C-alpha positions as a Markdown table, in Angstrom:
| # | Residue | x | y | z |
|---|---|---|---|---|
| 1 | Met | 2.5 | -23.2 | 21.9 |
| 2 | Lys | 5.9 | -21.8 | 23.0 |
| 3 | Val | 6.7 | -21.6 | 26.7 |
| 4 | Leu | 9.7 | -19.7 | 28.1 |
| 5 | Leu | 10.9 | -21.5 | 31.3 |
| 6 | Ala | 13.2 | -19.6 | 33.7 |
| 7 | Glu | 14.5 | -21.8 | 36.5 |
| 8 | Asp | 18.0 | -21.7 | 38.1 |
| 9 | Ser | 17.8 | -25.2 | 39.5 |
| 10 | Leu | 19.0 | -27.6 | 36.9 |
| 11 | Met | 17.1 | -30.6 | 38.3 |
| 12 | Glu | 13.8 | -28.6 | 38.7 |
| 13 | Arg | 14.3 | -27.0 | 35.2 |
| 14 | Arg | 14.8 | -30.4 | 33.5 |
| 15 | Arg | 11.8 | -31.9 | 35.4 |
| 16 | Leu | 9.5 | -29.0 | 34.3 |
| 17 | Ser | 10.8 | -29.1 | 30.8 |
| 18 | Val | 10.1 | -32.8 | 30.3 |
| 19 | Gln | 6.6 | -32.4 | 31.6 |
| 20 | Leu | 5.9 | -29.4 | 29.4 |
| 21 | Ala | 7.2 | -31.2 | 26.3 |
| 22 | Arg | 5.1 | -34.2 | 27.1 |
| 23 | Trp | 2.0 | -32.0 | 27.1 |
| 24 | Gly | 2.9 | -30.7 | 23.7 |
| 25 | Tyr | 4.5 | -27.4 | 24.5 |
| 26 | Glu | 7.6 | -26.1 | 22.7 |
| 27 | Val | 9.9 | -25.3 | 25.6 |
| 28 | Cys | 12.8 | -22.8 | 25.8 |
| 29 | Glu | 14.9 | -23.5 | 28.9 |
| 30 | Thr | 16.8 | -20.6 | 30.6 |
| 31 | Glu | 18.8 | -20.8 | 33.8 |
| 32 | Asp | 18.1 | -17.3 | 35.2 |
| 33 | Gly | 16.1 | -14.1 | 34.5 |
| 34 | Gln | 18.8 | -12.4 | 32.5 |
| 35 | Asp | 19.0 | -15.4 | 30.1 |
| 36 | Ala | 15.2 | -15.5 | 29.9 |
| 37 | Trp | 15.0 | -11.8 | 29.1 |
| 38 | Gln | 17.5 | -12.1 | 26.3 |
| 39 | His | 15.5 | -15.0 | 24.7 |
| 40 | Phe | 12.3 | -13.1 | 25.1 |
| 41 | Gln | 13.7 | -10.1 | 23.2 |
| 42 | Lys | 14.5 | -12.3 | 20.2 |
| 43 | Thr | 11.3 | -14.5 | 20.1 |
| 44 | His | 7.7 | -14.0 | 21.2 |
| 45 | Phe | 6.6 | -16.4 | 23.9 |
| 46 | Pro | 2.9 | -16.4 | 24.7 |
| 47 | Leu | 3.5 | -18.4 | 27.9 |
| 48 | Val | 6.2 | -17.8 | 30.5 |
| 49 | Val | 6.9 | -19.9 | 33.6 |
| 50 | Thr | 9.4 | -18.3 | 35.9 |
| 51 | Asp | 10.9 | -19.0 | 39.3 |
| 52 | Trp | 10.9 | -16.0 | 41.8 |
| 53 | Ile | 14.4 | -16.4 | 43.4 |
| 54 | Met | 17.1 | -16.4 | 40.7 |
| 55 | Pro | 20.6 | -14.8 | 40.5 |
| 56 | Glu | 21.2 | -11.5 | 38.7 |
| 57 | Val | 17.6 | -10.9 | 37.4 |
| 58 | Asp | 14.9 | -12.5 | 39.6 |
| 59 | Gly | 11.4 | -13.5 | 38.6 |
| 60 | Leu | 9.8 | -10.2 | 39.5 |
| 61 | Glu | 12.3 | -8.1 | 37.5 |
| 62 | Leu | 11.8 | -10.5 | 34.5 |
| 63 | Ile | 8.0 | -10.0 | 34.7 |
| 64 | Arg | 8.4 | -6.2 | 35.0 |
| 65 | Arg | 10.6 | -6.1 | 31.9 |
| 66 | Ile | 8.2 | -8.3 | 29.9 |
| 67 | Arg | 5.2 | -6.1 | 30.9 |
| 68 | Ala | 7.2 | -3.0 | 29.9 |
| 69 | Ser | 8.3 | -4.3 | 26.5 |
| 70 | Ala | 7.1 | -2.9 | 23.3 |
| 71 | Asp | 5.5 | -6.1 | 22.2 |
| 72 | Ser | 1.8 | -5.5 | 22.1 |
| 73 | Arg | 0.8 | -9.2 | 22.2 |
| 74 | Tyr | -0.2 | -10.4 | 25.6 |
| 75 | Val | 2.0 | -12.8 | 27.6 |
| 76 | Tyr | 0.5 | -15.1 | 30.3 |
| 77 | Ile | 3.0 | -15.4 | 33.1 |
| 78 | Ile | 3.0 | -18.1 | 35.9 |
| 79 | Leu | 5.2 | -17.3 | 38.9 |
| 80 | Leu | 6.8 | -20.3 | 40.8 |
| 81 | Thr | 7.6 | -19.5 | 44.4 |
| 82 | Gly | 8.3 | -21.1 | 47.7 |
| 83 | Arg | 6.8 | -18.1 | 49.5 |
| 84 | Ser | 3.2 | -18.6 | 50.5 |
| 85 | Asp | 2.4 | -15.6 | 52.6 |
| 86 | Asn | -0.2 | -13.1 | 51.2 |
| 87 | Glu | 2.2 | -10.1 | 51.1 |
| 88 | Asn | 4.6 | -11.9 | 48.8 |
| 89 | Leu | 1.9 | -13.2 | 46.6 |
| 90 | Val | 0.4 | -9.8 | 46.3 |
| 91 | Glu | 3.8 | -8.4 | 45.4 |
| 92 | Gly | 4.2 | -11.0 | 42.6 |
| 93 | Met | 0.7 | -10.2 | 41.2 |
| 94 | Glu | 1.4 | -6.5 | 41.3 |
| 95 | Ala | 4.6 | -7.0 | 39.3 |
| 96 | Gly | 2.5 | -8.4 | 36.5 |
| 97 | Ala | 2.2 | -12.2 | 37.2 |
| 98 | Asp | -1.1 | -13.7 | 36.0 |
| 99 | Asp | -0.9 | -16.8 | 38.2 |
| 100 | Phe | 1.3 | -18.4 | 40.8 |
| 101 | Leu | 2.2 | -21.9 | 42.1 |
| 102 | Ile | 3.8 | -22.9 | 45.3 |
| 103 | Lys | 6.9 | -25.0 | 44.8 |
| 104 | Pro | 7.2 | -27.9 | 44.5 |
| 105 | Cys | 4.1 | -27.7 | 42.2 |
| 106 | His | 2.0 | -30.7 | 41.4 |
| 107 | Pro | 2.2 | -31.6 | 37.7 |
| 108 | Lys | -1.6 | -31.8 | 37.3 |
| 109 | Glu | -2.0 | -28.4 | 38.8 |
| 110 | Leu | 0.6 | -26.9 | 36.6 |
| 111 | Lys | -1.1 | -28.5 | 33.6 |
| 112 | Val | -4.4 | -27.0 | 34.5 |
| 113 | Arg | -2.9 | -23.5 | 35.0 |
| 114 | Leu | -1.1 | -23.7 | 31.7 |
| 115 | Arg | -4.4 | -24.7 | 29.9 |
| 116 | Ala | -6.1 | -21.7 | 31.5 |
| 117 | Gly | -3.3 | -19.4 | 30.2 |
| 118 | Ala | -3.4 | -20.9 | 26.8 |
| 119 | Arg | -7.2 | -20.4 | 26.6 |
| 120 | Ile | -6.7 | -16.7 | 27.5 |
| 121 | Ile | -4.0 | -16.3 | 24.8 |
| 122 | Glu | -6.2 | -18.0 | 22.2 |
| 123 | Leu | -9.2 | -15.8 | 23.1 |
| 124 | Glu | -7.0 | -12.7 | 22.9 |
| 125 | Gln | -5.7 | -13.8 | 19.5 |
| 126 | Arg | -9.2 | -14.4 | 18.3 |
| 127 | Leu | -10.3 | -11.0 | 19.5 |
| 128 | Ile | -7.3 | -9.4 | 17.8 |
| 129 | Gly | -8.3 | -11.1 | 14.6 |
| 130 | Gln | -11.9 | -10.0 | 14.9 |
| 131 | Asn | -10.9 | -6.5 | 15.7 |
| 132 | Arg | -8.5 | -6.4 | 12.7 |
| 133 | Gln | -11.3 | -7.7 | 10.4 |
| 134 | Leu | -13.6 | -5.1 | 11.8 |
| 135 | Arg | -11.1 | -2.3 | 11.1 |
| 136 | Glu | -10.4 | -3.6 | 7.7 |
| 137 | Thr | -14.1 | -3.7 | 6.9 |
| 138 | Gln | -14.5 | -0.2 | 8.3 |
| 139 | Ala | -11.6 | 1.0 | 6.1 |
| 140 | Ala | -13.0 | -0.8 | 3.1 |
| 141 | Leu | -16.4 | 0.8 | 3.6 |
| 142 | Val | -14.9 | 4.2 | 3.9 |
| 143 | Gln | -12.8 | 3.6 | 0.8 |
| 144 | Ser | -15.9 | 2.3 | -1.1 |
| 145 | Glu | -17.7 | 5.5 | -0.3 |
| 146 | Lys | -14.7 | 7.4 | -1.6 |
| 147 | Leu | -14.7 | 5.3 | -4.8 |
| 148 | Ala | -18.4 | 6.0 | -5.3 |
| 149 | Gly | -17.7 | 9.7 | -4.8 |
| 150 | Val | -14.9 | 9.5 | -7.4 |
| 151 | Gly | -17.3 | 7.9 | -9.8 |
| 152 | Gln | -19.9 | 10.6 | -9.3 |
| 153 | Leu | -17.2 | 13.3 | -9.6 |
| 154 | Ala | -15.9 | 11.6 | -12.8 |
| 155 | Ala | -19.4 | 11.6 | -14.3 |
| 156 | Gly | -19.8 | 15.3 | -13.5 |
| 157 | Met | -16.4 | 16.1 | -14.8 |
| 158 | Ala | -17.0 | 14.3 | -18.0 |
| 159 | His | -20.2 | 16.2 | -18.6 |
| 160 | Glu | -18.9 | 19.6 | -17.5 |
| 161 | Ile | -15.5 | 19.3 | -19.2 |
| 162 | Asn | -16.1 | 17.4 | -22.4 |
| 163 | Asn | -18.6 | 20.0 | -23.7 |
| 164 | Pro | -16.3 | 23.0 | -23.5 |
| 165 | Val | -13.3 | 20.9 | -24.6 |
| 166 | Ala | -15.3 | 19.9 | -27.7 |
| 167 | Phe | -16.3 | 23.6 | -28.3 |
| 168 | Val | -12.7 | 24.8 | -28.0 |
| 169 | Ser | -11.4 | 21.9 | -30.2 |
| 170 | Asn | -13.8 | 22.8 | -32.9 |
| 171 | Asn | -12.8 | 26.5 | -32.7 |
| 172 | Ile | -9.1 | 25.6 | -32.9 |
| 173 | Ala | -9.7 | 23.4 | -36.0 |
| 174 | Val | -11.6 | 26.3 | -37.7 |
| 175 | Leu | -8.9 | 28.8 | -36.7 |
| 176 | Gln | -6.2 | 26.5 | -37.9 |
| 177 | Arg | -7.9 | 26.2 | -41.3 |
| 178 | Asp | -8.6 | 29.9 | -41.7 |
| 179 | Val | -5.2 | 31.1 | -40.4 |
| 180 | Gln | -3.6 | 29.0 | -43.1 |
| 181 | Gln | -5.7 | 30.7 | -45.7 |
| 182 | Leu | -4.8 | 34.1 | -44.2 |
| 183 | Leu | -1.1 | 33.3 | -44.3 |
| 184 | Lys | -1.5 | 32.5 | -48.0 |
| 185 | Leu | -3.3 | 35.8 | -48.5 |
| 186 | Val | -0.5 | 37.6 | -46.7 |
| 187 | Asp | 2.1 | 35.9 | -49.0 |
| 188 | Glu | 0.1 | 37.2 | -52.0 |
| 189 | Tyr | 0.0 | 40.7 | -50.6 |
| 190 | His | 3.7 | 40.5 | -49.8 |
| 191 | Cys | 4.3 | 40.1 | -53.6 |
| 192 | Cys | 2.8 | 43.6 | -54.0 |
| 193 | Val | 5.3 | 45.4 | -51.8 |
| 194 | Pro | 7.8 | 46.1 | -54.7 |
| 195 | Ile | 4.9 | 47.6 | -56.7 |
| 196 | Ala | 4.0 | 49.8 | -53.7 |
| 197 | Glu | 7.6 | 51.0 | -53.4 |
| 198 | Gln | 7.3 | 52.4 | -56.9 |
| 199 | His | 4.0 | 54.1 | -56.5 |
| 200 | Asp | 3.7 | 54.8 | -52.7 |
| 201 | Pro | 6.9 | 54.4 | -50.8 |
| 202 | Glu | 5.3 | 55.4 | -47.5 |
| 203 | Leu | 2.8 | 52.5 | -47.9 |
| 204 | Ala | 5.6 | 50.1 | -48.5 |
| 205 | Asp | 7.4 | 51.4 | -45.4 |
| 206 | Arg | 4.3 | 50.9 | -43.2 |
| 207 | Ile | 3.8 | 47.3 | -44.6 |
| 208 | Arg | 7.5 | 46.5 | -43.7 |
| 209 | Ala | 7.1 | 48.1 | -40.2 |
| 210 | Leu | 4.0 | 46.0 | -39.5 |
| 211 | Glu | 5.8 | 42.8 | -40.7 |
| 212 | Asp | 8.6 | 43.5 | -38.3 |
| 213 | Glu | 6.3 | 44.4 | -35.5 |
| 214 | Cys | 4.3 | 41.2 | -35.7 |
| 215 | Asp | 7.4 | 39.1 | -36.6 |
| 216 | Leu | 5.7 | 37.7 | -39.7 |
| 217 | Pro | 8.4 | 35.0 | -40.4 |
| 218 | Trp | 8.1 | 33.6 | -36.8 |
| 219 | Leu | 4.3 | 33.5 | -37.2 |
| 220 | Lys | 4.5 | 31.7 | -40.4 |
| 221 | Asp | 6.9 | 29.1 | -39.0 |
| 222 | Asn | 5.2 | 28.6 | -35.6 |
| 223 | Leu | 1.5 | 29.1 | -35.9 |
| 224 | Pro | 0.9 | 25.6 | -37.3 |
| 225 | Arg | 2.9 | 24.1 | -34.4 |
| 226 | Leu | 1.0 | 26.2 | -31.8 |
| 227 | Phe | -2.3 | 25.0 | -33.2 |
| 228 | Glu | -1.1 | 21.4 | -33.2 |
| 229 | Ser | 0.1 | 21.5 | -29.6 |
| 230 | Ser | -3.1 | 23.1 | -28.5 |
| 231 | Ser | -5.1 | 20.3 | -30.1 |
| 232 | Asp | -2.8 | 17.7 | -28.5 |
| 233 | Gly | -3.4 | 19.4 | -25.1 |
| 234 | Leu | -7.1 | 19.2 | -25.5 |
| 235 | Ser | -6.9 | 15.6 | -26.5 |
| 236 | Arg | -4.9 | 14.9 | -23.3 |
| 237 | Val | -7.7 | 16.6 | -21.2 |
| 238 | Arg | -10.2 | 14.3 | -22.9 |
| 239 | Gly | -8.0 | 11.3 | -22.2 |
| 240 | Ile | -7.6 | 12.2 | -18.6 |
| 241 | Val | -11.4 | 12.4 | -18.1 |
| 242 | Ser | -11.9 | 9.2 | -20.0 |
| 243 | Asn | -9.3 | 7.4 | -17.9 |
| 244 | Leu | -10.9 | 8.7 | -14.7 |
| 245 | Arg | -14.3 | 7.4 | -15.9 |
| 246 | Asp | -12.8 | 4.0 | -16.8 |
| 247 | Phe | -10.9 | 3.8 | -13.6 |
| 248 | Ala | -14.1 | 4.5 | -11.6 |
| 249 | His | -15.7 | 1.7 | -13.7 |
| 250 | Leu | -18.8 | 3.6 | -14.4 |
| 251 | Asp | -21.7 | 2.1 | -16.4 |
| 252 | Glu | -20.4 | -1.4 | -16.0 |
| 253 | Ala | -21.6 | -4.4 | -14.0 |
| 254 | Asp | -20.3 | -4.9 | -10.5 |
| 255 | Val | -18.8 | -8.3 | -11.3 |
| 256 | Asp | -17.3 | -8.8 | -14.7 |
| 257 | Thr | -14.4 | -10.4 | -16.6 |
| 258 | Met | -11.5 | -7.9 | -16.5 |
| 259 | Asp | -8.4 | -7.7 | -18.8 |
| 260 | Val | -5.7 | -7.5 | -16.2 |
| 261 | Val | -3.1 | -6.0 | -18.5 |
| 262 | Ala | -5.5 | -3.3 | -19.8 |
| 263 | Ala | -6.3 | -2.5 | -16.2 |
| 264 | Leu | -2.6 | -2.1 | -15.3 |
| 265 | Glu | -2.0 | 0.1 | -18.3 |
| 266 | Leu | -5.1 | 2.2 | -17.4 |
| 267 | Thr | -3.8 | 2.6 | -13.8 |
| 268 | Leu | -0.4 | 3.6 | -15.1 |
| 269 | Asp | -2.1 | 6.3 | -17.2 |
| 270 | Val | -3.9 | 7.6 | -14.2 |
| 271 | Leu | -0.6 | 7.8 | -12.3 |
| 272 | Ala | 1.3 | 9.3 | -15.2 |
| 273 | Ala | 1.8 | 12.6 | -13.4 |
| 274 | Asp | 3.2 | 10.9 | -10.3 |
| 275 | Leu | 5.6 | 8.8 | -12.5 |
| 276 | Ala | 6.7 | 11.8 | -14.5 |
| 277 | Ala | 7.3 | 13.9 | -11.3 |
| 278 | Lys | 9.9 | 11.3 | -10.2 |
| 279 | Glu | 11.1 | 10.4 | -13.7 |
| 280 | Leu | 10.4 | 6.8 | -13.0 |
| 281 | Val | 11.0 | 4.1 | -15.6 |
| 282 | Ile | 8.3 | 1.3 | -16.0 |
| 283 | Glu | 9.5 | -2.1 | -17.0 |
| 284 | Arg | 6.7 | -4.3 | -18.3 |
| 285 | Asn | 6.6 | -8.0 | -18.5 |
| 286 | Tyr | 3.2 | -9.3 | -19.5 |
| 287 | Asp | 2.6 | -13.0 | -20.2 |
| 288 | Gly | -0.3 | -13.1 | -22.7 |
| 289 | Gln | -3.6 | -11.4 | -21.9 |
| 290 | Pro | -4.7 | -12.6 | -18.4 |
| 291 | Met | -8.4 | -12.3 | -17.8 |
| 292 | Cys | -9.9 | -12.3 | -14.3 |
| 293 | His | -13.5 | -12.7 | -13.1 |
| 294 | Cys | -13.8 | -10.1 | -10.4 |
| 295 | Trp | -15.2 | -6.8 | -9.2 |
| 296 | Pro | -13.2 | -4.6 | -11.7 |
| 297 | Ala | -13.6 | -1.4 | -9.8 |
| 298 | Lys | -12.2 | -2.9 | -6.6 |
| 299 | Ile | -9.3 | -4.7 | -8.3 |
| 300 | Lys | -8.4 | -1.5 | -10.1 |
| 301 | Gln | -8.4 | 0.1 | -6.7 |
| 302 | Val | -5.9 | -2.6 | -5.6 |
| 303 | Leu | -3.7 | -2.0 | -8.6 |
| 304 | His | -3.8 | 1.7 | -8.0 |
| 305 | Gly | -2.9 | 1.2 | -4.3 |
| 306 | Ile | 0.2 | -1.0 | -4.9 |
| 307 | Leu | 1.5 | 1.1 | -7.8 |
| 308 | Leu | 1.1 | 4.3 | -5.9 |
| 309 | Asn | 2.9 | 2.7 | -2.9 |
| 310 | Ala | 5.7 | 1.7 | -5.2 |
| 311 | Ile | 5.9 | 5.3 | -6.6 |
| 312 | Gln | 6.0 | 6.8 | -3.2 |
| 313 | Ala | 8.8 | 4.4 | -2.1 |
| 314 | Ser | 10.9 | 5.0 | -5.2 |
| 315 | Glu | 13.8 | 7.3 | -5.4 |
| 316 | His | 14.0 | 9.9 | -8.2 |
| 317 | Gly | 14.9 | 8.3 | -11.5 |
| 318 | Gly | 14.2 | 4.8 | -10.2 |
| 319 | Thr | 12.6 | 1.8 | -11.8 |
| 320 | Ile | 9.3 | 0.0 | -11.2 |
| 321 | Ala | 8.9 | -3.5 | -12.7 |
| 322 | Val | 5.3 | -4.5 | -13.5 |
| 323 | Ser | 4.3 | -8.0 | -14.5 |
| 324 | Ala | 1.1 | -10.0 | -15.1 |
| 325 | Arg | 0.9 | -13.8 | -15.5 |
| 326 | Glu | -1.9 | -16.3 | -16.0 |
| 327 | Asn | -1.3 | -19.5 | -14.1 |
| 328 | Ala | -3.4 | -22.7 | -14.1 |
| 329 | Asn | -6.0 | -21.6 | -11.6 |
| 330 | Asp | -5.1 | -18.0 | -10.8 |
| 331 | Ile | -3.7 | -14.6 | -12.1 |
| 332 | Ser | -0.7 | -13.0 | -10.5 |
| 333 | Val | 0.3 | -9.4 | -10.7 |
| 334 | Thr | 3.8 | -8.3 | -9.4 |
| 335 | Val | 5.0 | -4.8 | -8.7 |
| 336 | Ser | 8.7 | -4.3 | -7.8 |
| 337 | Asp | 10.4 | -1.1 | -6.8 |
| 338 | Thr | 14.0 | -0.2 | -6.2 |
| 339 | Gly | 13.2 | 2.1 | -3.4 |
| 340 | Ser | 14.1 | 2.4 | 0.3 |
| 341 | Gly | 12.5 | -1.0 | 1.3 |
| 342 | Met | 10.8 | -1.7 | 4.6 |
| 343 | Asp | 12.2 | -2.4 | 8.1 |
| 344 | Glu | 10.9 | -5.2 | 10.2 |
| 345 | Thr | 8.4 | -3.1 | 12.1 |
| 346 | Thr | 6.9 | -1.7 | 8.8 |
| 347 | Gln | 6.7 | -5.2 | 7.4 |
| 348 | Gln | 4.8 | -6.5 | 10.4 |
| 349 | Arg | 2.3 | -3.7 | 10.2 |
| 350 | Leu | 2.1 | -3.3 | 6.4 |
| 351 | Phe | -1.5 | -4.3 | 6.1 |
| 352 | Glu | -2.7 | -2.8 | 9.4 |
| 353 | Pro | -5.4 | -0.2 | 8.9 |
| 354 | Phe | -4.5 | 3.4 | 9.6 |
| 355 | Tyr | -0.7 | 2.6 | 9.8 |
| 356 | Thr | 1.4 | 4.7 | 7.5 |
| 357 | Thr | 5.1 | 5.7 | 7.2 |
| 358 | Gln | 4.1 | 8.9 | 5.4 |
| 359 | Pro | 4.4 | 12.3 | 7.1 |
| 360 | Val | 1.4 | 13.5 | 9.1 |
| 361 | Gly | -1.3 | 14.7 | 6.7 |
| 362 | Ser | 0.2 | 12.9 | 3.7 |
| 363 | Gly | -1.9 | 9.7 | 4.0 |
| 364 | Gln | -4.5 | 7.9 | 6.2 |
| 365 | Gly | -2.7 | 4.6 | 6.1 |
| 366 | Met | -5.7 | 2.8 | 4.7 |
| 367 | Gly | -4.4 | 2.1 | 1.2 |
| 368 | Leu | -2.7 | -1.3 | 1.5 |
| 369 | Ala | -5.1 | -2.4 | 4.3 |
| 370 | Val | -8.0 | -1.9 | 2.0 |
| 371 | Cys | -6.1 | -3.7 | -0.8 |
| 372 | Tyr | -5.6 | -6.6 | 1.5 |
| 373 | Gly | -9.3 | -6.7 | 2.4 |
| 374 | Ile | -10.3 | -6.6 | -1.3 |
| 375 | Val | -8.0 | -9.3 | -2.3 |
| 376 | Gln | -9.2 | -11.5 | 0.5 |
| 377 | Gln | -12.7 | -10.8 | -0.5 |
| 378 | His | -11.8 | -12.2 | -3.9 |
| 379 | Gly | -10.3 | -15.3 | -2.3 |
| 380 | Gly | -6.8 | -14.2 | -3.3 |
| 381 | Ser | -3.6 | -13.3 | -1.4 |
| 382 | Ile | -1.0 | -10.5 | -1.2 |
| 383 | Glu | 2.6 | -11.5 | -0.5 |
| 384 | Phe | 5.6 | -9.2 | -0.2 |
| 385 | Asp | 9.4 | -9.4 | -0.1 |
| 386 | Ser | 11.4 | -6.3 | 1.1 |
| 387 | Ala | 14.8 | -5.4 | 2.2 |
| 388 | Val | 16.0 | -2.0 | 3.5 |
| 389 | Gly | 17.9 | -0.1 | 0.9 |
| 390 | Val | 17.1 | -2.7 | -1.8 |
| 391 | Gly | 13.4 | -2.3 | -2.5 |
| 392 | Thr | 10.0 | -4.1 | -2.2 |
| 393 | Thr | 8.1 | -6.6 | -4.3 |
| 394 | Leu | 4.3 | -7.0 | -3.9 |
| 395 | Thr | 2.5 | -9.9 | -5.6 |
| 396 | Val | -1.2 | -10.1 | -5.8 |
| 397 | Thr | -2.7 | -13.5 | -6.7 |
| 398 | Leu | -6.4 | -13.7 | -7.7 |
| 399 | Pro | -8.4 | -16.8 | -8.6 |
| 400 | Lys | -9.8 | -17.0 | -12.2 |
| 401 | Ser | -12.9 | -19.0 | -11.3 |
| 402 | Gln | -16.2 | -17.6 | -10.0 |
| 403 | Lys | -16.2 | -19.9 | -7.0 |
| 404 | Ala | -14.7 | -17.1 | -4.8 |
| 405 | Phe | -18.0 | -15.2 | -5.2 |
């Protein structure tokens, strides 16, 4: 465990440093409060041992700065002082010190106080971990309920939309067939116009006026294309409903063997509108046909989350690279964008539930946190590499075997 030591006396500082190193602590020596504060801003130290009386920045000011810092992790601070009256000790504790020792301090006493501080830090870290796990579980439960709702919605949509779509598709097919016959009939009638001019000029004029009014040449050229585009549009509607059903993984076992590439392509189809809105280019690099034993619905949710995150981070006209690879014992899926990248703060909180860089109302910040929880549940991992202005790469690794379940 790291210890920040602030002591202006060289002899005392060296003595304390040697003792701390002997007890297994990683010591950073500083000669005054200002030097200690500069080191603290660069590196997190869970334990701080500081003298009270020091030049420039004394021990109390150092403690106040540490307590006021933005670092949310707790720091256990032991104040060393030659002052033993109650008022001074109260002043030190009110500044934020956790413990104090009267100089010169006995090595065994210092060791015991450090152990107590280390136990508190370890308990706090354990509590943070349990709290994070609880929040991830809560977010996963909420998202699972949402996924179940999507499944029910998809089932309802499939039933409610497919029937009228099929009805309209059949009608269009009949109309396309019959209109073609009508156009042939019109062509035959058109051959009679010269005869009408000889026997009934007014009739011939009315026929030509009607042809101009309905723009008969345009109808003959474009009606087949209009029917074809209408049929294609209805096919797209059926495809969207089918993709939604497949994405929700309805009517399939909870745990199954999933084709990773097929799942990626399905997810890209679901996100087609988002990709088109930003005119993003997808670069694919699939190594074979990786198969993964998993909860398909949950892994599709992970793929959707990381791809949507890449889309949101990408600039208009950018590129997203998607790859899938089968290794000896696992499957890896990588999604890379050329977007804005992440700063250090965002990287540290990337998988934290309810944290989001999106504007208020644009997201709940649960997407990647839920993805992280799902991948951990599968015995896998999520790793990322990001640089501001360059982009971000997310890699999901999942075991192929059933041992994770």
